MARBA-3410 file (N, C-alpha, C, O; in Angstrom, 1 decimal):
177
-9.8,-10.3,-31.9,-10.0,-10.1,-30.5,-9.8,-8.6,-30.1,-10.7,-8.1,-29.3 ~ -8.8,-8.0,-30.7,-8.6,-6.6,-30.4,-9.8,-5.7,-30.8,-10.3,-4.8,-30.2 ~ -10.3,-6.1,-32.1,-11.4,-5.3,-32.6,-12.7,-5.5,-31.8,-13.4,-4.6,-31.6 ~ -12.8,-6.7,-31.2,-14.0,-7.0,-30.4,-13.9,-6.2,-29.1,-14.9,-5.6,-28.7 ~ -12.7,-6.0,-28.5,-12.6,-5.2,-27.3,-12.9,-3.8,-27.6,-13.5,-3.1,-26.8
-12.4,-3.3,-28.8,-12.7,-1.9,-29.2,-14.2,-1.7,-29.4,-14.7,-0.7,-29.0 ~ -14.8,-2.7,-30.0,-16.3,-2.6,-30.2,-17.0,-2.5,-28.9,-17.9,-1.7,-28.8 ~ -16.7,-3.4,-28.0,-17.3,-3.3,-26.6,-17.1,-2.0,-26.0,-18.0,-1.4,-25.4 ~ -15.9,-1.4,-26.1,-15.6,-0.1,-25.6,-16.4,1.0,-26.2,-16.9,1.8,-25.5 ~ -16.6,0.9,-27.5,-17.4,1.9,-28.2,-18.9,1.8,-27.7,-19.5,2.8,-27.5
-19.4,0.6,-27.7,-20.8,0.4,-27.2,-21.0,0.9,-25.8,-22.0,1.6,-25.5 ~ -20.0,0.6,-24.9,-20.1,1.1,-23.5,-20.1,2.6,-23.5,-20.9,3.2,-22.8 ~ -19.2,3.2,-24.2,-19.1,4.6,-24.3,-20.4,5.2,-24.8,-20.9,6.3,-24.3 ~ -21.0,4.6,-25.9,-22.2,5.1,-26.4,-23.3,5.1,-25.4,-24.1,6.1,-25.3 ~ -23.5,4.0,-24.7,-24.5,3.9,-23.7,-24.3,4.9,-22.6,-25.3,5.6,-22.2
-23.1,5.0,-22.1,-22.8,6.0,-21.0,-23.1,7.4,-21.5,-23.6,8.2,-20.7 ~ -22.7,7.7,-22.7,-22.9,9.0,-23.3,-24.4,9.4,-23.3,-24.8,10.5,-23.0 ~ -25.2,8.4,-23.8,-26.6,8.7,-23.9,-27.3,8.8,-22.5,-28.3,9.6,-22.4 ~ -26.8,8.1,-21.5,-27.3,8.2,-20.2,-27.0,9.6,-19.6,-27.8,10.3,-19.0 ~ -25.7,10.0,-19.8,-25.3,11.3,-19.2,-25.8,12.5,-19.9,-26.0,13.6,-19.3
-25.9,12.5,-21.3,-26.2,13.6,-22.1,-27.5,13.4,-22.9,-27.4,13.4,-24.2 ~ -28.6,13.1,-22.3,-29.8,12.7,-23.0,-30.3,13.7,-24.0,-30.8,13.4,-25.1 ~ -30.1,15.0,-23.7,-30.7,16.0,-24.6,-29.7,16.8,-25.4,-30.2,17.7,-26.1 ~ -28.5,16.6,-25.3,-27.5,17.3,-26.1,-27.2,16.7,-27.5,-26.6,15.7,-27.6 ~ -27.8,17.4,-28.5,-27.6,17.0,-29.9,-27.5,15.5,-30.1,-26.5,15.0,-30.5
-28.6,14.8,-29.9,-28.6,13.3,-30.0,-28.3,12.9,-31.5,-27.6,11.9,-31.7 ~ -28.8,13.6,-32.5,-28.5,13.2,-33.9,-27.0,13.3,-34.2,-26.4,12.4,-34.8 ~ -26.4,14.4,-33.7,-24.9,14.6,-34.0,-24.1,13.5,-33.3,-23.1,13.0,-33.8 ~ -24.5,13.1,-32.1,-23.8,12.1,-31.4,-24.0,10.7,-32.1,-23.1,9.9,-32.1 ~ -25.2,10.5,-32.6,-25.4,9.2,-33.3,-24.6,9.2,-34.5,-24.0,8.1,-34.9
-24.5,10.3,-35.2,-23.6,10.3,-36.4,-22.1,10.1,-36.0,-21.4,9.4,-36.7 ~ -21.7,10.7,-34.9,-20.3,10.5,-34.5,-20.1,9.0,-34.1,-19.0,8.5,-34.5 ~ -21.0,8.4,-33.5,-20.8,7.0,-33.1,-20.9,6.1,-34.4,-20.2,5.1,-34.4 ~ -21.7,6.5,-35.4,-21.6,5.7,-36.6,-20.3,5.9,-37.3,-19.8,5.0,-37.9 ~ -19.7,7.1,-37.1,-18.3,7.3,-37.7,-17.3,6.4,-37.0,-16.4,5.8,-37.6
-17.4,6.2,-35.7,-16.5,5.3,-34.9,-16.7,3.9,-35.4,-15.7,3.1,-35.6 ~ -18.0,3.4,-35.6,-18.2,2.1,-36.1,-17.6,1.9,-37.5,-17.1,0.9,-37.8 ~ -17.8,2.9,-38.3,-17.3,2.9,-39.7,-15.7,2.8,-39.6,-15.1,2.0,-40.4 ~ -15.1,3.6,-38.8,-13.6,3.5,-38.6,-13.2,2.1,-38.2,-12.2,1.6,-38.7 ~ -13.9,1.5,-37.3,-13.6,0.2,-36.8,-13.7,-0.8,-37.9,-12.9,-1.7,-38.1
-14.8,-0.7,-38.7,-15.0,-1.6,-39.8,-13.9,-1.5,-40.9,-13.4,-2.5,-41.4 ~ -13.4,-0.2,-41.2,-12.3,0.0,-42.1,-11.1,-0.7,-41.6,-10.3,-1.3,-42.3 ~ -10.8,-0.5,-40.3,-9.6,-1.1,-39.6,-9.7,-2.6,-39.8,-8.7,-3.2,-40.2 ~ -10.8,-3.2,-39.5,-11.0,-4.7,-39.7,-10.8,-5.1,-41.1,-10.2,-6.1,-41.4 ~ -11.4,-4.3,-42.0,-11.4,-4.7,-43.4,-9.9,-4.6,-44.0,-9.6,-5.4,-44.8
-9.2,-3.7,-43.5,-7.9,-3.4,-44.1,-6.7,-4.2,-43.4,-5.7,-4.4,-44.0 ~ -7.0,-4.7,-42.2,-5.9,-5.5,-41.5,-6.3,-6.9,-41.4,-5.4,-7.8,-41.2 ~ -7.6,-7.3,-41.4,-7.9,-8.6,-41.2,-7.8,-8.9,-39.7,-8.0,-8.1,-38.8 ~ -7.4,-10.2,-39.4,-7.2,-10.6,-38.0,-5.7,-10.3,-37.6,-4.8,-10.6,-38.4 ~ -5.5,-9.9,-36.4,-4.1,-9.8,-35.9,-3.7,-11.2,-35.5,-4.4,-12.0,-35.0
-2.4,-11.4,-35.8,-1.8,-12.8,-35.6,-0.9,-12.7,-34.4,0.1,-11.9,-34.4 ~ -1.2,-13.5,-33.3,-0.3,-13.6,-32.2,0.0,-15.1,-31.9,-1.0,-15.9,-31.9 ~ 1.2,-15.5,-31.8,2.4,-14.8,-32.0,2.6,-14.5,-33.5,2.0,-15.2,-34.3 ~ 3.4,-13.5,-33.8,3.6,-13.1,-35.2,4.2,-14.2,-36.0,5.0,-15.1,-35.5 ~ 3.9,-14.2,-37.3,4.5,-15.2,-38.3,5.9,-14.7,-38.6,6.2,-13.6,-39.0
6.9,-15.6,-38.3,8.3,-15.3,-38.5,8.7,-15.2,-40.0,9.6,-14.4,-40.3 ~ 8.0,-15.9,-40.9,8.4,-15.9,-42.3,7.9,-14.7,-43.0,8.1,-14.6,-44.2 ~ 7.1,-13.8,-42.4,6.4,-12.8,-43.1,7.2,-11.5,-43.3,6.6,-10.4,-43.5 ~ 8.5,-11.6,-43.3,9.4,-10.4,-43.4,9.4,-9.8,-44.8,10.1,-8.7,-45.0 ~ 8.8,-10.3,-45.7,8.8,-9.8,-47.1,8.0,-8.5,-47.2,6.9,-8.4,-46.7
8.6,-7.5,-47.8,8.0,-6.2,-48.1,7.4,-6.2,-49.5,8.2,-6.4,-50.4 ~ 6.1,-6.0,-49.6,5.5,-6.0,-50.9,5.0,-4.6,-51.2,4.1,-4.0,-50.5 ~ 5.5,-4.0,-52.3,5.1,-2.6,-52.7,4.8,-2.7,-54.2,5.5,-3.2,-55.0 ~ 3.6,-2.1,-54.5,3.2,-2.0,-55.9,3.2,-0.5,-56.2,2.2,0.2,-55.9 ~ 4.3,0.1,-56.8,4.4,1.5,-56.9,3.9,2.1,-58.2,4.0,3.4,-58.4
3.3,1.3,-59.1,2.9,1.8,-60.5,1.5,2.2,-60.5,0.6,1.4,-60.2 ~ 1.2,3.5,-60.7,-0.2,4.0,-60.8,-1.0,3.3,-61.9,-0.4,3.1,-63.0 ~ -2.2,3.0,-61.6,-3.2,2.4,-62.6,-2.7,1.1,-63.1,-3.1,0.7,-64.2 ~ -1.9,0.4,-62.3,-1.5,-1.0,-62.7,-2.6,-1.9,-62.8,-2.6,-2.9,-63.6 ~ -3.7,-1.7,-62.0,-4.8,-2.6,-62.1,-5.4,-2.6,-63.5,-6.0,-3.7,-63.8
-5.3,-1.6,-64.3,-5.9,-1.6,-65.6,-5.1,-2.6,-66.5,-5.6,-3.4,-67.2 ~ -3.7,-2.5,-66.4,-2.9,-3.4,-67.1,-3.1,-4.8,-66.7,-3.1,-5.8,-67.5 ~ -3.4,-5.0,-65.4,-3.7,-6.3,-64.8,-5.0,-6.9,-65.4,-5.0,-8.0,-65.8 ~ -6.0,-6.0,-65.6,-7.3,-6.4,-66.2,-7.0,-6.9,-67.6,-7.6,-7.9,-68.1 ~ -6.3,-6.1,-68.4,-6.1,-6.4,-69.8,-5.3,-7.7,-69.9,-5.7,-8.6,-70.7
-4.3,-7.9,-69.1,-3.6,-9.2,-69.1,-4.4,-10.4,-68.7,-4.4,-11.4,-69.4 ~ -5.2,-10.2,-67.7,-6.1,-11.3,-67.3,-7.1,-11.6,-68.4,-7.4,-12.8,-68.7 ~ -7.7,-10.6,-69.0,-8.7,-10.8,-70.1,-8.0,-11.5,-71.3,-8.6,-12.4,-71.8 ~ -6.8,-11.1,-71.6,-6.2,-11.7,-72.8,-5.8,-13.1,-72.6,-5.9,-13.9,-73.5 ~ -5.5,-13.5,-71.3,-5.1,-14.9,-71.1,-6.2,-15.8,-70.7,-6.2,-17.0,-71.0
-7.2,-15.2,-70.0,-8.2,-16.1,-69.4,-9.7,-15.6,-69.7,-10.6,-16.3,-69.3 ~ -9.8,-14.5,-70.3,-11.2,-13.9,-70.6,-11.8,-13.4,-69.3,-11.1,-13.0,-68.3 ~ -13.1,-13.3,-69.3,-13.9,-12.8,-68.2,-14.1,-13.9,-67.2,-15.2,-14.3,-66.9 ~ -13.0,-14.4,-66.6,-13.2,-15.5,-65.6,-13.4,-14.9,-64.2,-13.5,-13.7,-64.0 ~ -13.4,-15.8,-63.2,-13.6,-15.4,-61.8,-12.5,-14.5,-61.4,-12.8,-13.5,-60.7
-11.2,-14.7,-61.7,-10.1,-13.8,-61.3,-10.3,-12.4,-61.8,-10.0,-11.5,-61.1 ~ -10.7,-12.3,-63.1,-10.9,-11.0,-63.7,-12.0,-10.2,-62.9,-11.8,-9.1,-62.5 ~ -13.2,-10.9,-62.7,-14.3,-10.2,-62.0,-13.9,-10.0,-60.5,-14.4,-9.0,-60.0 ~ -13.1,-10.8,-59.9,-12.7,-10.6,-58.5,-11.8,-9.4,-58.4,-12.0,-8.6,-57.5 ~ -11.0,-9.2,-59.4,-10.1,-8.0,-59.5,-11.0,-6.7,-59.7,-10.7,-5.7,-59.0
-12.0,-6.8,-60.5,-12.9,-5.7,-60.7,-13.6,-5.3,-59.4,-13.7,-4.2,-59.1 ~ -14.1,-6.4,-58.8,-14.8,-6.2,-57.5,-13.9,-5.5,-56.5,-14.3,-4.6,-55.8 ~ -12.7,-6.0,-56.3,-11.8,-5.4,-55.3,-11.4,-4.0,-55.6,-11.3,-3.2,-54.7 ~ -11.3,-3.7,-56.9,-11.0,-2.3,-57.3,-12.2,-1.4,-57.0,-12.0,-0.3,-56.4 ~ -13.4,-1.9,-57.2,-14.6,-1.2,-56.8,-14.7,-0.9,-55.3,-15.0,0.1,-54.9
-14.4,-2.0,-54.6,-14.4,-1.9,-53.1,-13.4,-0.8,-52.6,-13.6,0.0,-51.7 ~ -12.2,-0.8,-53.3,-11.2,0.3,-52.9,-11.7,1.6,-53.2,-11.4,2.6,-52.5 ~ -12.5,1.7,-54.3,-13.1,3.0,-54.7,-14.1,3.5,-53.7,-14.1,4.7,-53.4 ~ -14.9,2.6,-53.2,-16.0,3.0,-52.3,-15.6,3.0,-50.8,-16.4,3.5,-50.0 ~ -14.5,2.4,-50.4,-14.2,2.2,-49.0,-14.1,3.5,-48.3,-14.6,3.6,-47.1
-13.5,4.6,-48.8,-13.4,5.8,-48.1,-14.4,6.9,-48.6,-14.3,8.0,-48.1 ~ -15.4,6.5,-49.4,-16.5,7.5,-49.8,-17.2,7.9,-48.5,-17.5,9.1,-48.4 ~ -17.6,7.0,-47.6,-18.2,7.5,-46.4,-17.4,8.5,-45.6,-17.9,9.5,-45.0 ~ -16.0,8.4,-45.6,-15.2,9.4,-44.9,-15.4,10.7,-45.5,-15.4,11.7,-44.8 ~ -15.5,10.8,-46.9,-15.8,12.1,-47.5,-17.0,12.7,-47.0,-17.1,14.0,-46.8
-18.1,11.9,-46.8,-19.3,12.4,-46.3,-19.2,12.9,-44.8,-19.6,13.9,-44.4 ~ -18.5,12.0,-44.0,-18.3,12.4,-42.6,-17.5,13.7,-42.4,-17.7,14.5,-41.5 ~ -16.5,13.9,-43.3,-15.7,15.1,-43.2,-16.6,16.3,-43.3,-16.4,17.3,-42.6 ~ -17.5,16.3,-44.2,-18.4,17.4,-44.4,-19.5,17.5,-43.3,-19.8,18.5,-42.7 ~ -20.1,16.4,-43.1,-21.3,16.3,-42.2,-20.9,16.5,-40.7,-21.5,17.2,-40.0
-19.8,15.8,-40.3,-19.5,15.7,-38.9,-18.4,16.7,-38.5,-18.4,17.3,-37.5 ~ -17.4,16.8,-39.4,-16.2,17.6,-39.1,-16.2,19.0,-39.8,-15.3,19.8,-39.6 ~ -17.3,19.2,-40.5,-17.6,20.5,-41.2,-16.4,21.0,-42.1,-16.2,22.2,-42.2 ~ -15.8,20.1,-42.8,-14.8,20.4,-43.8,-15.6,20.9,-45.0,-16.5,20.2,-45.5 ~ -15.3,22.1,-45.5,-16.0,22.7,-46.6,-15.2,22.7,-47.9,-15.7,22.8,-49.0
-13.9,22.7,-47.8,-13.0,22.8,-48.9,-12.6,21.4,-49.5,-12.2,20.6,-48.8 ~ -12.9,21.2,-50.8,-12.6,19.9,-51.4,-11.1,19.5,-51.4,-10.8,18.4,-51.3 ~ -10.3,20.5,-51.5,-8.8,20.3,-51.4,-8.4,19.7,-50.1,-7.6,18.8,-49.9 ~ -9.0,20.3,-49.0,-8.7,19.9,-47.7,-9.2,18.5,-47.4,-8.6,17.6,-46.8 ~ -10.4,18.2,-47.9,-11.1,16.9,-47.8,-10.2,15.9,-48.5,-10.0,14.8,-48.0
-9.8,16.2,-49.7,-8.9,15.3,-50.5,-7.6,15.0,-49.8,-7.2,13.8,-49.8 ~ -7.0,16.0,-49.2,-5.8,15.8,-48.4,-6.0,14.8,-47.3,-5.2,13.9,-47.0 ~ -7.1,15.1,-46.5,-7.4,14.2,-45.4,-7.7,12.8,-45.8,-7.2,11.9,-45.1 ~ -8.4,12.6,-46.9,-8.7,11.3,-47.3,-7.4,10.6,-47.8,-7.2,9.4,-47.5 ~ -6.6,11.3,-48.6,-5.3,10.8,-49.0,-4.5,10.4,-47.8,-3.9,9.3,-47.9
-4.3,11.2,-46.8,-3.5,10.9,-45.7,-4.1,9.7,-44.9,-3.3,8.9,-44.4 ~ -5.4,9.6,-44.9,-6.0,8.4,-44.3,-5.6,7.1,-45.0,-5.3,6.1,-44.4 ~ -5.7,7.2,-46.3,-5.4,6.1,-47.2,-3.9,5.7,-47.0,-3.5,4.5,-47.0 ~ -3.1,6.7,-47.0,-1.6,6.5,-46.9,-1.3,5.9,-45.5,-0.5,5.0,-45.4 ~ -2.0,6.3,-44.5,-1.9,5.7,-43.2,-2.3,4.2,-43.2,-1.6,3.3,-42.6
-3.4,3.9,-43.9,-3.9,2.5,-44.0,-2.8,1.6,-44.7,-2.4,0.6,-44.2 ~ -2.3,2.1,-45.9,-1.4,1.4,-46.6,-0.1,1.2,-45.9,0.5,0.1,-45.9 ~ 0.4,2.2,-45.2,1.6,2.1,-44.4,1.5,1.1,-43.2,2.3,0.4,-42.9 ~ 0.3,1.2,-42.6,0.0,0.3,-41.5,0.0,-1.1,-42.0,0.5,-2.0,-41.3 ~ -0.6,-1.4,-43.1,-0.6,-2.7,-43.7,0.8,-3.2,-44.0,1.2,-4.4,-43.7
1.6,-2.3,-44.5,3.0,-2.7,-44.9,3.8,-3.1,-43.6,4.5,-4.1,-43.6 ~ 3.7,-2.2,-42.6,4.4,-2.5,-41.3,3.9,-3.7,-40.6,4.7,-4.5,-40.2 ~ 2.6,-3.8,-40.4,2.1,-5.0,-39.7,2.4,-6.3,-40.5,2.6,-7.3,-39.8 ~ 2.3,-6.2,-41.8,2.7,-7.4,-42.6,4.1,-7.8,-42.4,4.5,-8.9,-42.3 ~ 5.0,-6.8,-42.5,6.4,-7.0,-42.4,6.8,-7.7,-41.0,7.6,-8.6,-41.0
6.1,-7.3,-40.0,6.4,-7.9,-38.7,5.5,-9.1,-38.4,5.6,-9.7,-37.3 ~ 4.8,-9.6,-39.4,4.0,-10.8,-39.3,2.8,-10.7,-38.4,2.3,-11.8,-37.9 ~ 2.3,-9.5,-38.1,1.2,-9.3,-37.2,-0.2,-9.5,-37.9,-1.2,-9.7,-37.3 ~ -0.2,-9.3,-39.3,-1.3,-9.6,-40.1,-0.9,-10.4,-41.3,0.3,-10.5,-41.6 ~ -1.9,-11.0,-42.0,-1.5,-11.8,-43.2,-0.9,-10.8,-44.2,-1.1,-9.6,-44.2
-0.1,-11.4,-45.1,0.6,-10.6,-46.1,-0.2,-9.6,-46.8,-1.2,-10.0,-47.5 ~ 0.1,-8.4,-46.8,-0.6,-7.3,-47.6,0.5,-6.5,-48.4,1.7,-6.6,-48.1 ~ 0.0,-5.8,-49.4,0.8,-5.1,-50.3,0.5,-3.6,-50.1,-0.6,-3.2,-50.1 ~ 1.6,-2.8,-50.1,1.4,-1.3,-50.1,1.2,-1.0,-51.6,2.1,-1.2,-52.4 ~ 0.0,-0.5,-51.9,-0.4,-0.4,-53.3,-0.8,1.0,-53.7,-1.7,1.6,-53.1
-0.1,1.6,-54.6,-0.4,3.0,-55.0,-1.8,3.1,-55.6,-2.4,4.1,-55.5 ~ -2.2,2.0,-56.3,-3.6,2.0,-56.9,-4.6,2.2,-55.8,-5.6,2.9,-55.9 ~ -4.4,1.5,-54.6,-5.3,1.7,-53.5,-5.3,3.1,-53.0,-6.4,3.7,-52.7 ~ -4.2,3.8,-53.0,-4.1,5.2,-52.6,-5.0,6.1,-53.5,-5.8,6.9,-53.1 ~ -4.8,5.8,-54.8,-5.5,6.6,-55.8,-7.0,6.3,-55.7,-7.8,7.3,-55.7
-7.4,5.1,-55.7,-8.8,4.7,-55.7,-9.5,5.2,-54.4,-10.6,5.7,-54.4 ~ -8.9,4.9,-53.2,-9.4,5.4,-52.0,-9.6,6.9,-51.9,-10.7,7.4,-51.5 ~ -8.6,7.6,-52.4,-8.7,9.1,-52.4,-9.8,9.6,-53.4,-10.6,10.5,-53.0 ~ -9.9,9.0,-54.6,-10.9,9.3,-55.5,-12.3,9.0,-54.9,-13.2,9.8,-55.0 ~ -12.5,7.9,-54.3,-13.7,7.5,-53.6,-14.1,8.5,-52.5,-15.3,8.9,-52.4
-13.2,8.9,-51.7,-13.4,9.8,-50.6,-13.8,11.2,-51.2,-14.7,11.8,-50.7 ~ -13.2,11.6,-52.2,-13.5,12.9,-52.9,-14.9,12.8,-53.5,-15.6,13.8,-53.4 ~ -15.2,11.7,-54.2,-16.5,11.6,-54.7,-17.6,11.6,-53.6,-18.6,12.3,-53.8 ~ -17.4,10.9,-52.5,-18.3,11.0,-51.4,-18.5,12.4,-50.9,-19.6,12.8,-50.7 ~ -17.4,13.1,-50.8,-17.5,14.5,-50.3,-18.3,15.4,-51.3,-19.1,16.2,-50.9
-18.0,15.3,-52.6,-18.6,16.1,-53.6,-20.1,15.8,-53.7,-21.0,16.6,-53.8 ~ -20.4,14.5,-53.8,-21.8,14.1,-53.9,-22.6,14.5,-52.7,-23.7,15.1,-52.9 ~ -22.1,14.4,-51.5,-22.8,14.8,-50.3,-23.0,16.3,-50.3,-24.2,16.8,-50.1 ~ -22.0,17.1,-50.6,-22.1,18.6,-50.6,-23.1,19.0,-51.7,-23.8,20.0,-51.6 ~ -23.0,18.4,-52.9,-23.9,18.7,-54.0,-25.4,18.4,-53.6,-26.3,19.2,-53.8
-25.6,17.3,-53.0,-27.0,16.9,-52.6,-27.5,17.9,-51.5,-28.6,18.3,-51.6 ~ -26.6,18.2,-50.6,-27.1,19.2,-49.5,-27.4,20.5,-50.1,-28.4,21.1,-49.7 ~ -26.5,21.0,-51.0,-26.8,22.4,-51.6,-28.1,22.3,-52.4,-28.8,23.3,-52.5 ~ -28.3,21.2,-53.1,-29.5,21.1,-53.9,-30.8,21.0,-53.0,-31.8,21.6,-53.3 ~ -30.7,20.3,-51.9,-31.8,20.2,-51.0,-32.2,21.5,-50.3,-33.3,21.7,-49.9
-31.2,22.3,-50.1,-31.4,23.6,-49.4,-32.0,24.7,-50.3,-32.5,25.7,-49.8 ~ -32.0,24.4,-51.6,-32.6,25.4,-52.5,-34.1,25.3,-52.5,-34.8,26.1,-53.2
END
């Protein structure tokens, strides 16, 4: 419900903005609004539905602090069950974590004019850290379904954002030649 209200607000803002500023950089404004929709989608994807009233039993804090644990997980799944649905679902979720913040890397360069890859990496990392922390806190208070603070998600999200940033900047520099 909250996401729907935010979506209606963004659409209303978009329409009013286009009515008031018809000739001021329409492409840049479209890109900015696509960034807002992307941000809303990431919020929805990472939190799911908000639960009201909160679940009282959800006070468990889940943290996975071991880097690259997903690889050991894959090996263990493969050894016990082979290439079954659970194995491929884990691969799929890992891939999704890798690509989730790749558009952010592009937006940082395109919309916010970040040129330094270290700065872009820091921004993407802090965004991922915010997402993981938000999941931990909201899960703890029972406001969303149980989620885990996962170091692998931090690494994969950050790598994906950096790849998006580098691919975009490489493509742009190649096209300008």
